[in-house]
C-alpha positions, 0 to 999 in steps of 0.5 A: 265505582259502584263496588260495596266495599263491605262485599269487597272479599266476595268481588275479589272471588268474583274477579278470581274466578272470571280471570282463571277462566280467560275473562281477565279483560272483563275484569280490567276493563271494569276497573275492578284490578285497581279497587281490588288491588290485583296483579296485572299478571294474572289479568294478562292470562290467556283464555284456556284454549282447550274450552269453549266460551260455555265452559268457561262460563259454566265453570265460572258459575260452579266455582262461584257457588249456590247464586250463580249457579240458579243464575246460570240455570235461568240463562239456559232458558234464555234460547232466545238471547244465548248461543246453543253452544252456550245454552247447553253447557249452562244446562249441566249446571247441578246443585252439587252442594255438600250437606250442611250438618243435621244439628244446624237443621234441627236449630233452623226448624226449632226456630221456625216451628217456635219449640223443640222439635221433639214436641212435634216430631217423633223421628228426624232423620240425621243425614239428609235424603238430597241436597241442593243449594237452597236447602236440604230435605231429611225424613221425619216423623210427625208425633201427634198422627205418625205420618211420615213427611219430608221436611225442607231445611232452608241453608244457613245464612243463604238468604244474607248470601243470595242478597249480597250476590244480587246487589253485586250483580246489579252493580256488575251489569251497571258497570258493563252497561257503561262499557260493552254494547253486548250486556244491554243487547243481551238484556242482561239488566232484565235478566238480573232483575227477572232473577232477582224475583225468581230468587226472592220467591225460591226463598220463601217456602210458603210461596213453594207451598202454596204452588204445590197446593195450586198444581195438586188441585189441577190433577184431582180428577187424575189418579196418576198424576200426584203432589206431596200434601204439604203440612202448613202446621209445620211450614214457615218461610224456611221450613217447608214439611210434606208428605214423605213419597217413595219411588224412583226417577225416570232416568232410564228405560231399562231400570224401569222395564226390569221392575216390571213398569209400562214405560210408553204408559209413564212416558204418555202421562208425564207429557200429557200431565205438562202439556195439561198444566200448560195449555189448559191450566196455564200454570206449570211446573217448569223445572220437570228434569228427571229429578223431579219426578218420582215413579211411584209403584202403580205406575203414577208419577209425582212431582216434585220441587216446586220452587219455579213455575210458570205462568200464562194468561188465557190469551197467552194460551191461545196465542200459543195454541195458534202457533201450535196449529200454524206448525202442524199446517206449516203456515208462516202468515200465521206464525207470524201473527202467533209471534207478533201477539206473543211479544212486544212488537217494536214499530221499526220491527220489518214483518217482511223480514221476519216473515221470511226468516220464519219461512227459512225456519219452516223449510228445515223442519219441511221434511222432518216427519210431523211425529219426529218434530221436537216441539220444546226446539221448535219453540225455542227457534221461533222466539230466537227468531222473533229475538233477532228481530227484536221482538220481546217474548215473555219469560214465562214463556221463555221459560216453558220453552226449556220446560218442554226440552226438558220434557222431551229429553225424559221422553227420548230416554223412556219413549223415542217413538212418542211425539209431544207434538202429537199429543200436543195437537188436541190441547191447540185444538180444544183451546181453538174449540174453546174461543169460539165457544158458546161459553167463550163468546157469552163471556166475551160478550158479557165483559163487552156489554159491562165495559160499554155500560161503564163507558155510558154512565161515566159519559154524564160526567165526562160532558159535564167535564167537557163543558166546563173546560169550554165555559172556561175558555179552557179548550184550545184545538189545534189542527194541522193537516197537511193537505189542507196546508197545501190547499190554502197556500193554493187558494192564497196564490189563486186569490193574489192572481184574481186580484191582481187582474181585477186591479189591472181590469179597473186600470184599463177601464178607467184610463180607456174613460179619460182616454175617450172623454179627452179625445171627445172633448178634443181637450186635455182634462186638468186638476188643479193645473194638472193633467188628469190622465198623465197622474192617474196613470202615474197612480194606477202603476204606483198601486200596481207595483206595490200590490206586485211588491207584497204579493212577492214579498209573501212568496205567494204569487 
């Protein structure tokens, strides 16, 4: 049993939450009832009949706090693994947690900045302006410059709690792998590993600050998209200080229109900003929900909360653009090629069956107007189909699908007539042009030439190694050619038959000569008083029998 004794109390909390929402059988089958000494009557409770599986999973996550809420949010991006009904419920998970005290927040800031808060802040709000599972945000004012800032402070003890919960999750997954096949089938070990990496980055605010600066640099020439400025002198692993931004959240069309905003322009700017991050930069905000966006007075958009980001390599962006273009053209073979390149395709994958399933998927959208296609949902459908055929899709691509679905949800509220597919088409075409453009071809040529030069430069050394091996007698060559073996057996049979025929011919000639000689001499030929003809006949017969016996024993006659 992998339970850590020091975590027994937390294990009990998890077991109680599972039992309360109809998963008592899992607690029992993992052996936790005996270790935690839980009453058997608890385990035998029936699952709530009024709630779906997705609802019960969501309620368990909410009951277990920040780590499990974050895990559920990550799982909601795995449309390739989980049923849509479960995905929809997990997408409802929110960090609705009470704030911690202002005095605790001040102590953390002072500890991280290395001195009294009054030395650097002339103001620090008693009440947070936002609170989440990992931290909360206070408004403040810098003493030196008078700039108004927002200070994100990590929740006390949250890192210790997350590390503890991650240890427990690893243990539970290891136990589950031994008992249920679906734990492996749904890639739960990989999901927990991915989650652990994500949480490690989210618990380090300097990582988020670097993400902010990188995405800010993407929009230096676009005055309609903003990212808050980071103040590095007042930023650490547990404290993030950034410029204070005022605006309204894009939660509804009526609210924005009542304040005089052009909602169509705002929707278009949000979509183009996300598509630019995905297709052009390959580094994107992975959770662009309305709470992480602010609309400024001039109609520009500010992105917030960069704890979760996705990364796409240039090759992956090319494959993604190929998929978008294939979708636009309804070209099923091109879709298959794009998915093959995107994922890890096992040797046993039946590409014909994959093509048939993608053809059915294409037919599902055949009669839908191009402008009405939900790009995020279509991409998730493609990934889910690929997963059914054993093709592993990189986590960042799955994160992209979730980001696009979230963006389309905002657009649907602001401008239902706007199509992300229509706006994505130029980005896909631009990538396709760049793929075969002179700059890209020149880079590929230079890269290939440098690689060839490196190979040629190392050739003399490799040849020296080879000759030393050969001269030392350390080279053994094994050749296994099935056709050659069959041909060899045929030659063996032919040679044996030829030898047999030659022996028979020689025997016939000798015997004929002896018989003719004896007939001409009209007397019997003798040697040591034995008749030669009879002796020769006996010897020849014995030779033939020995030859036949050896051939038959070899099995190659």
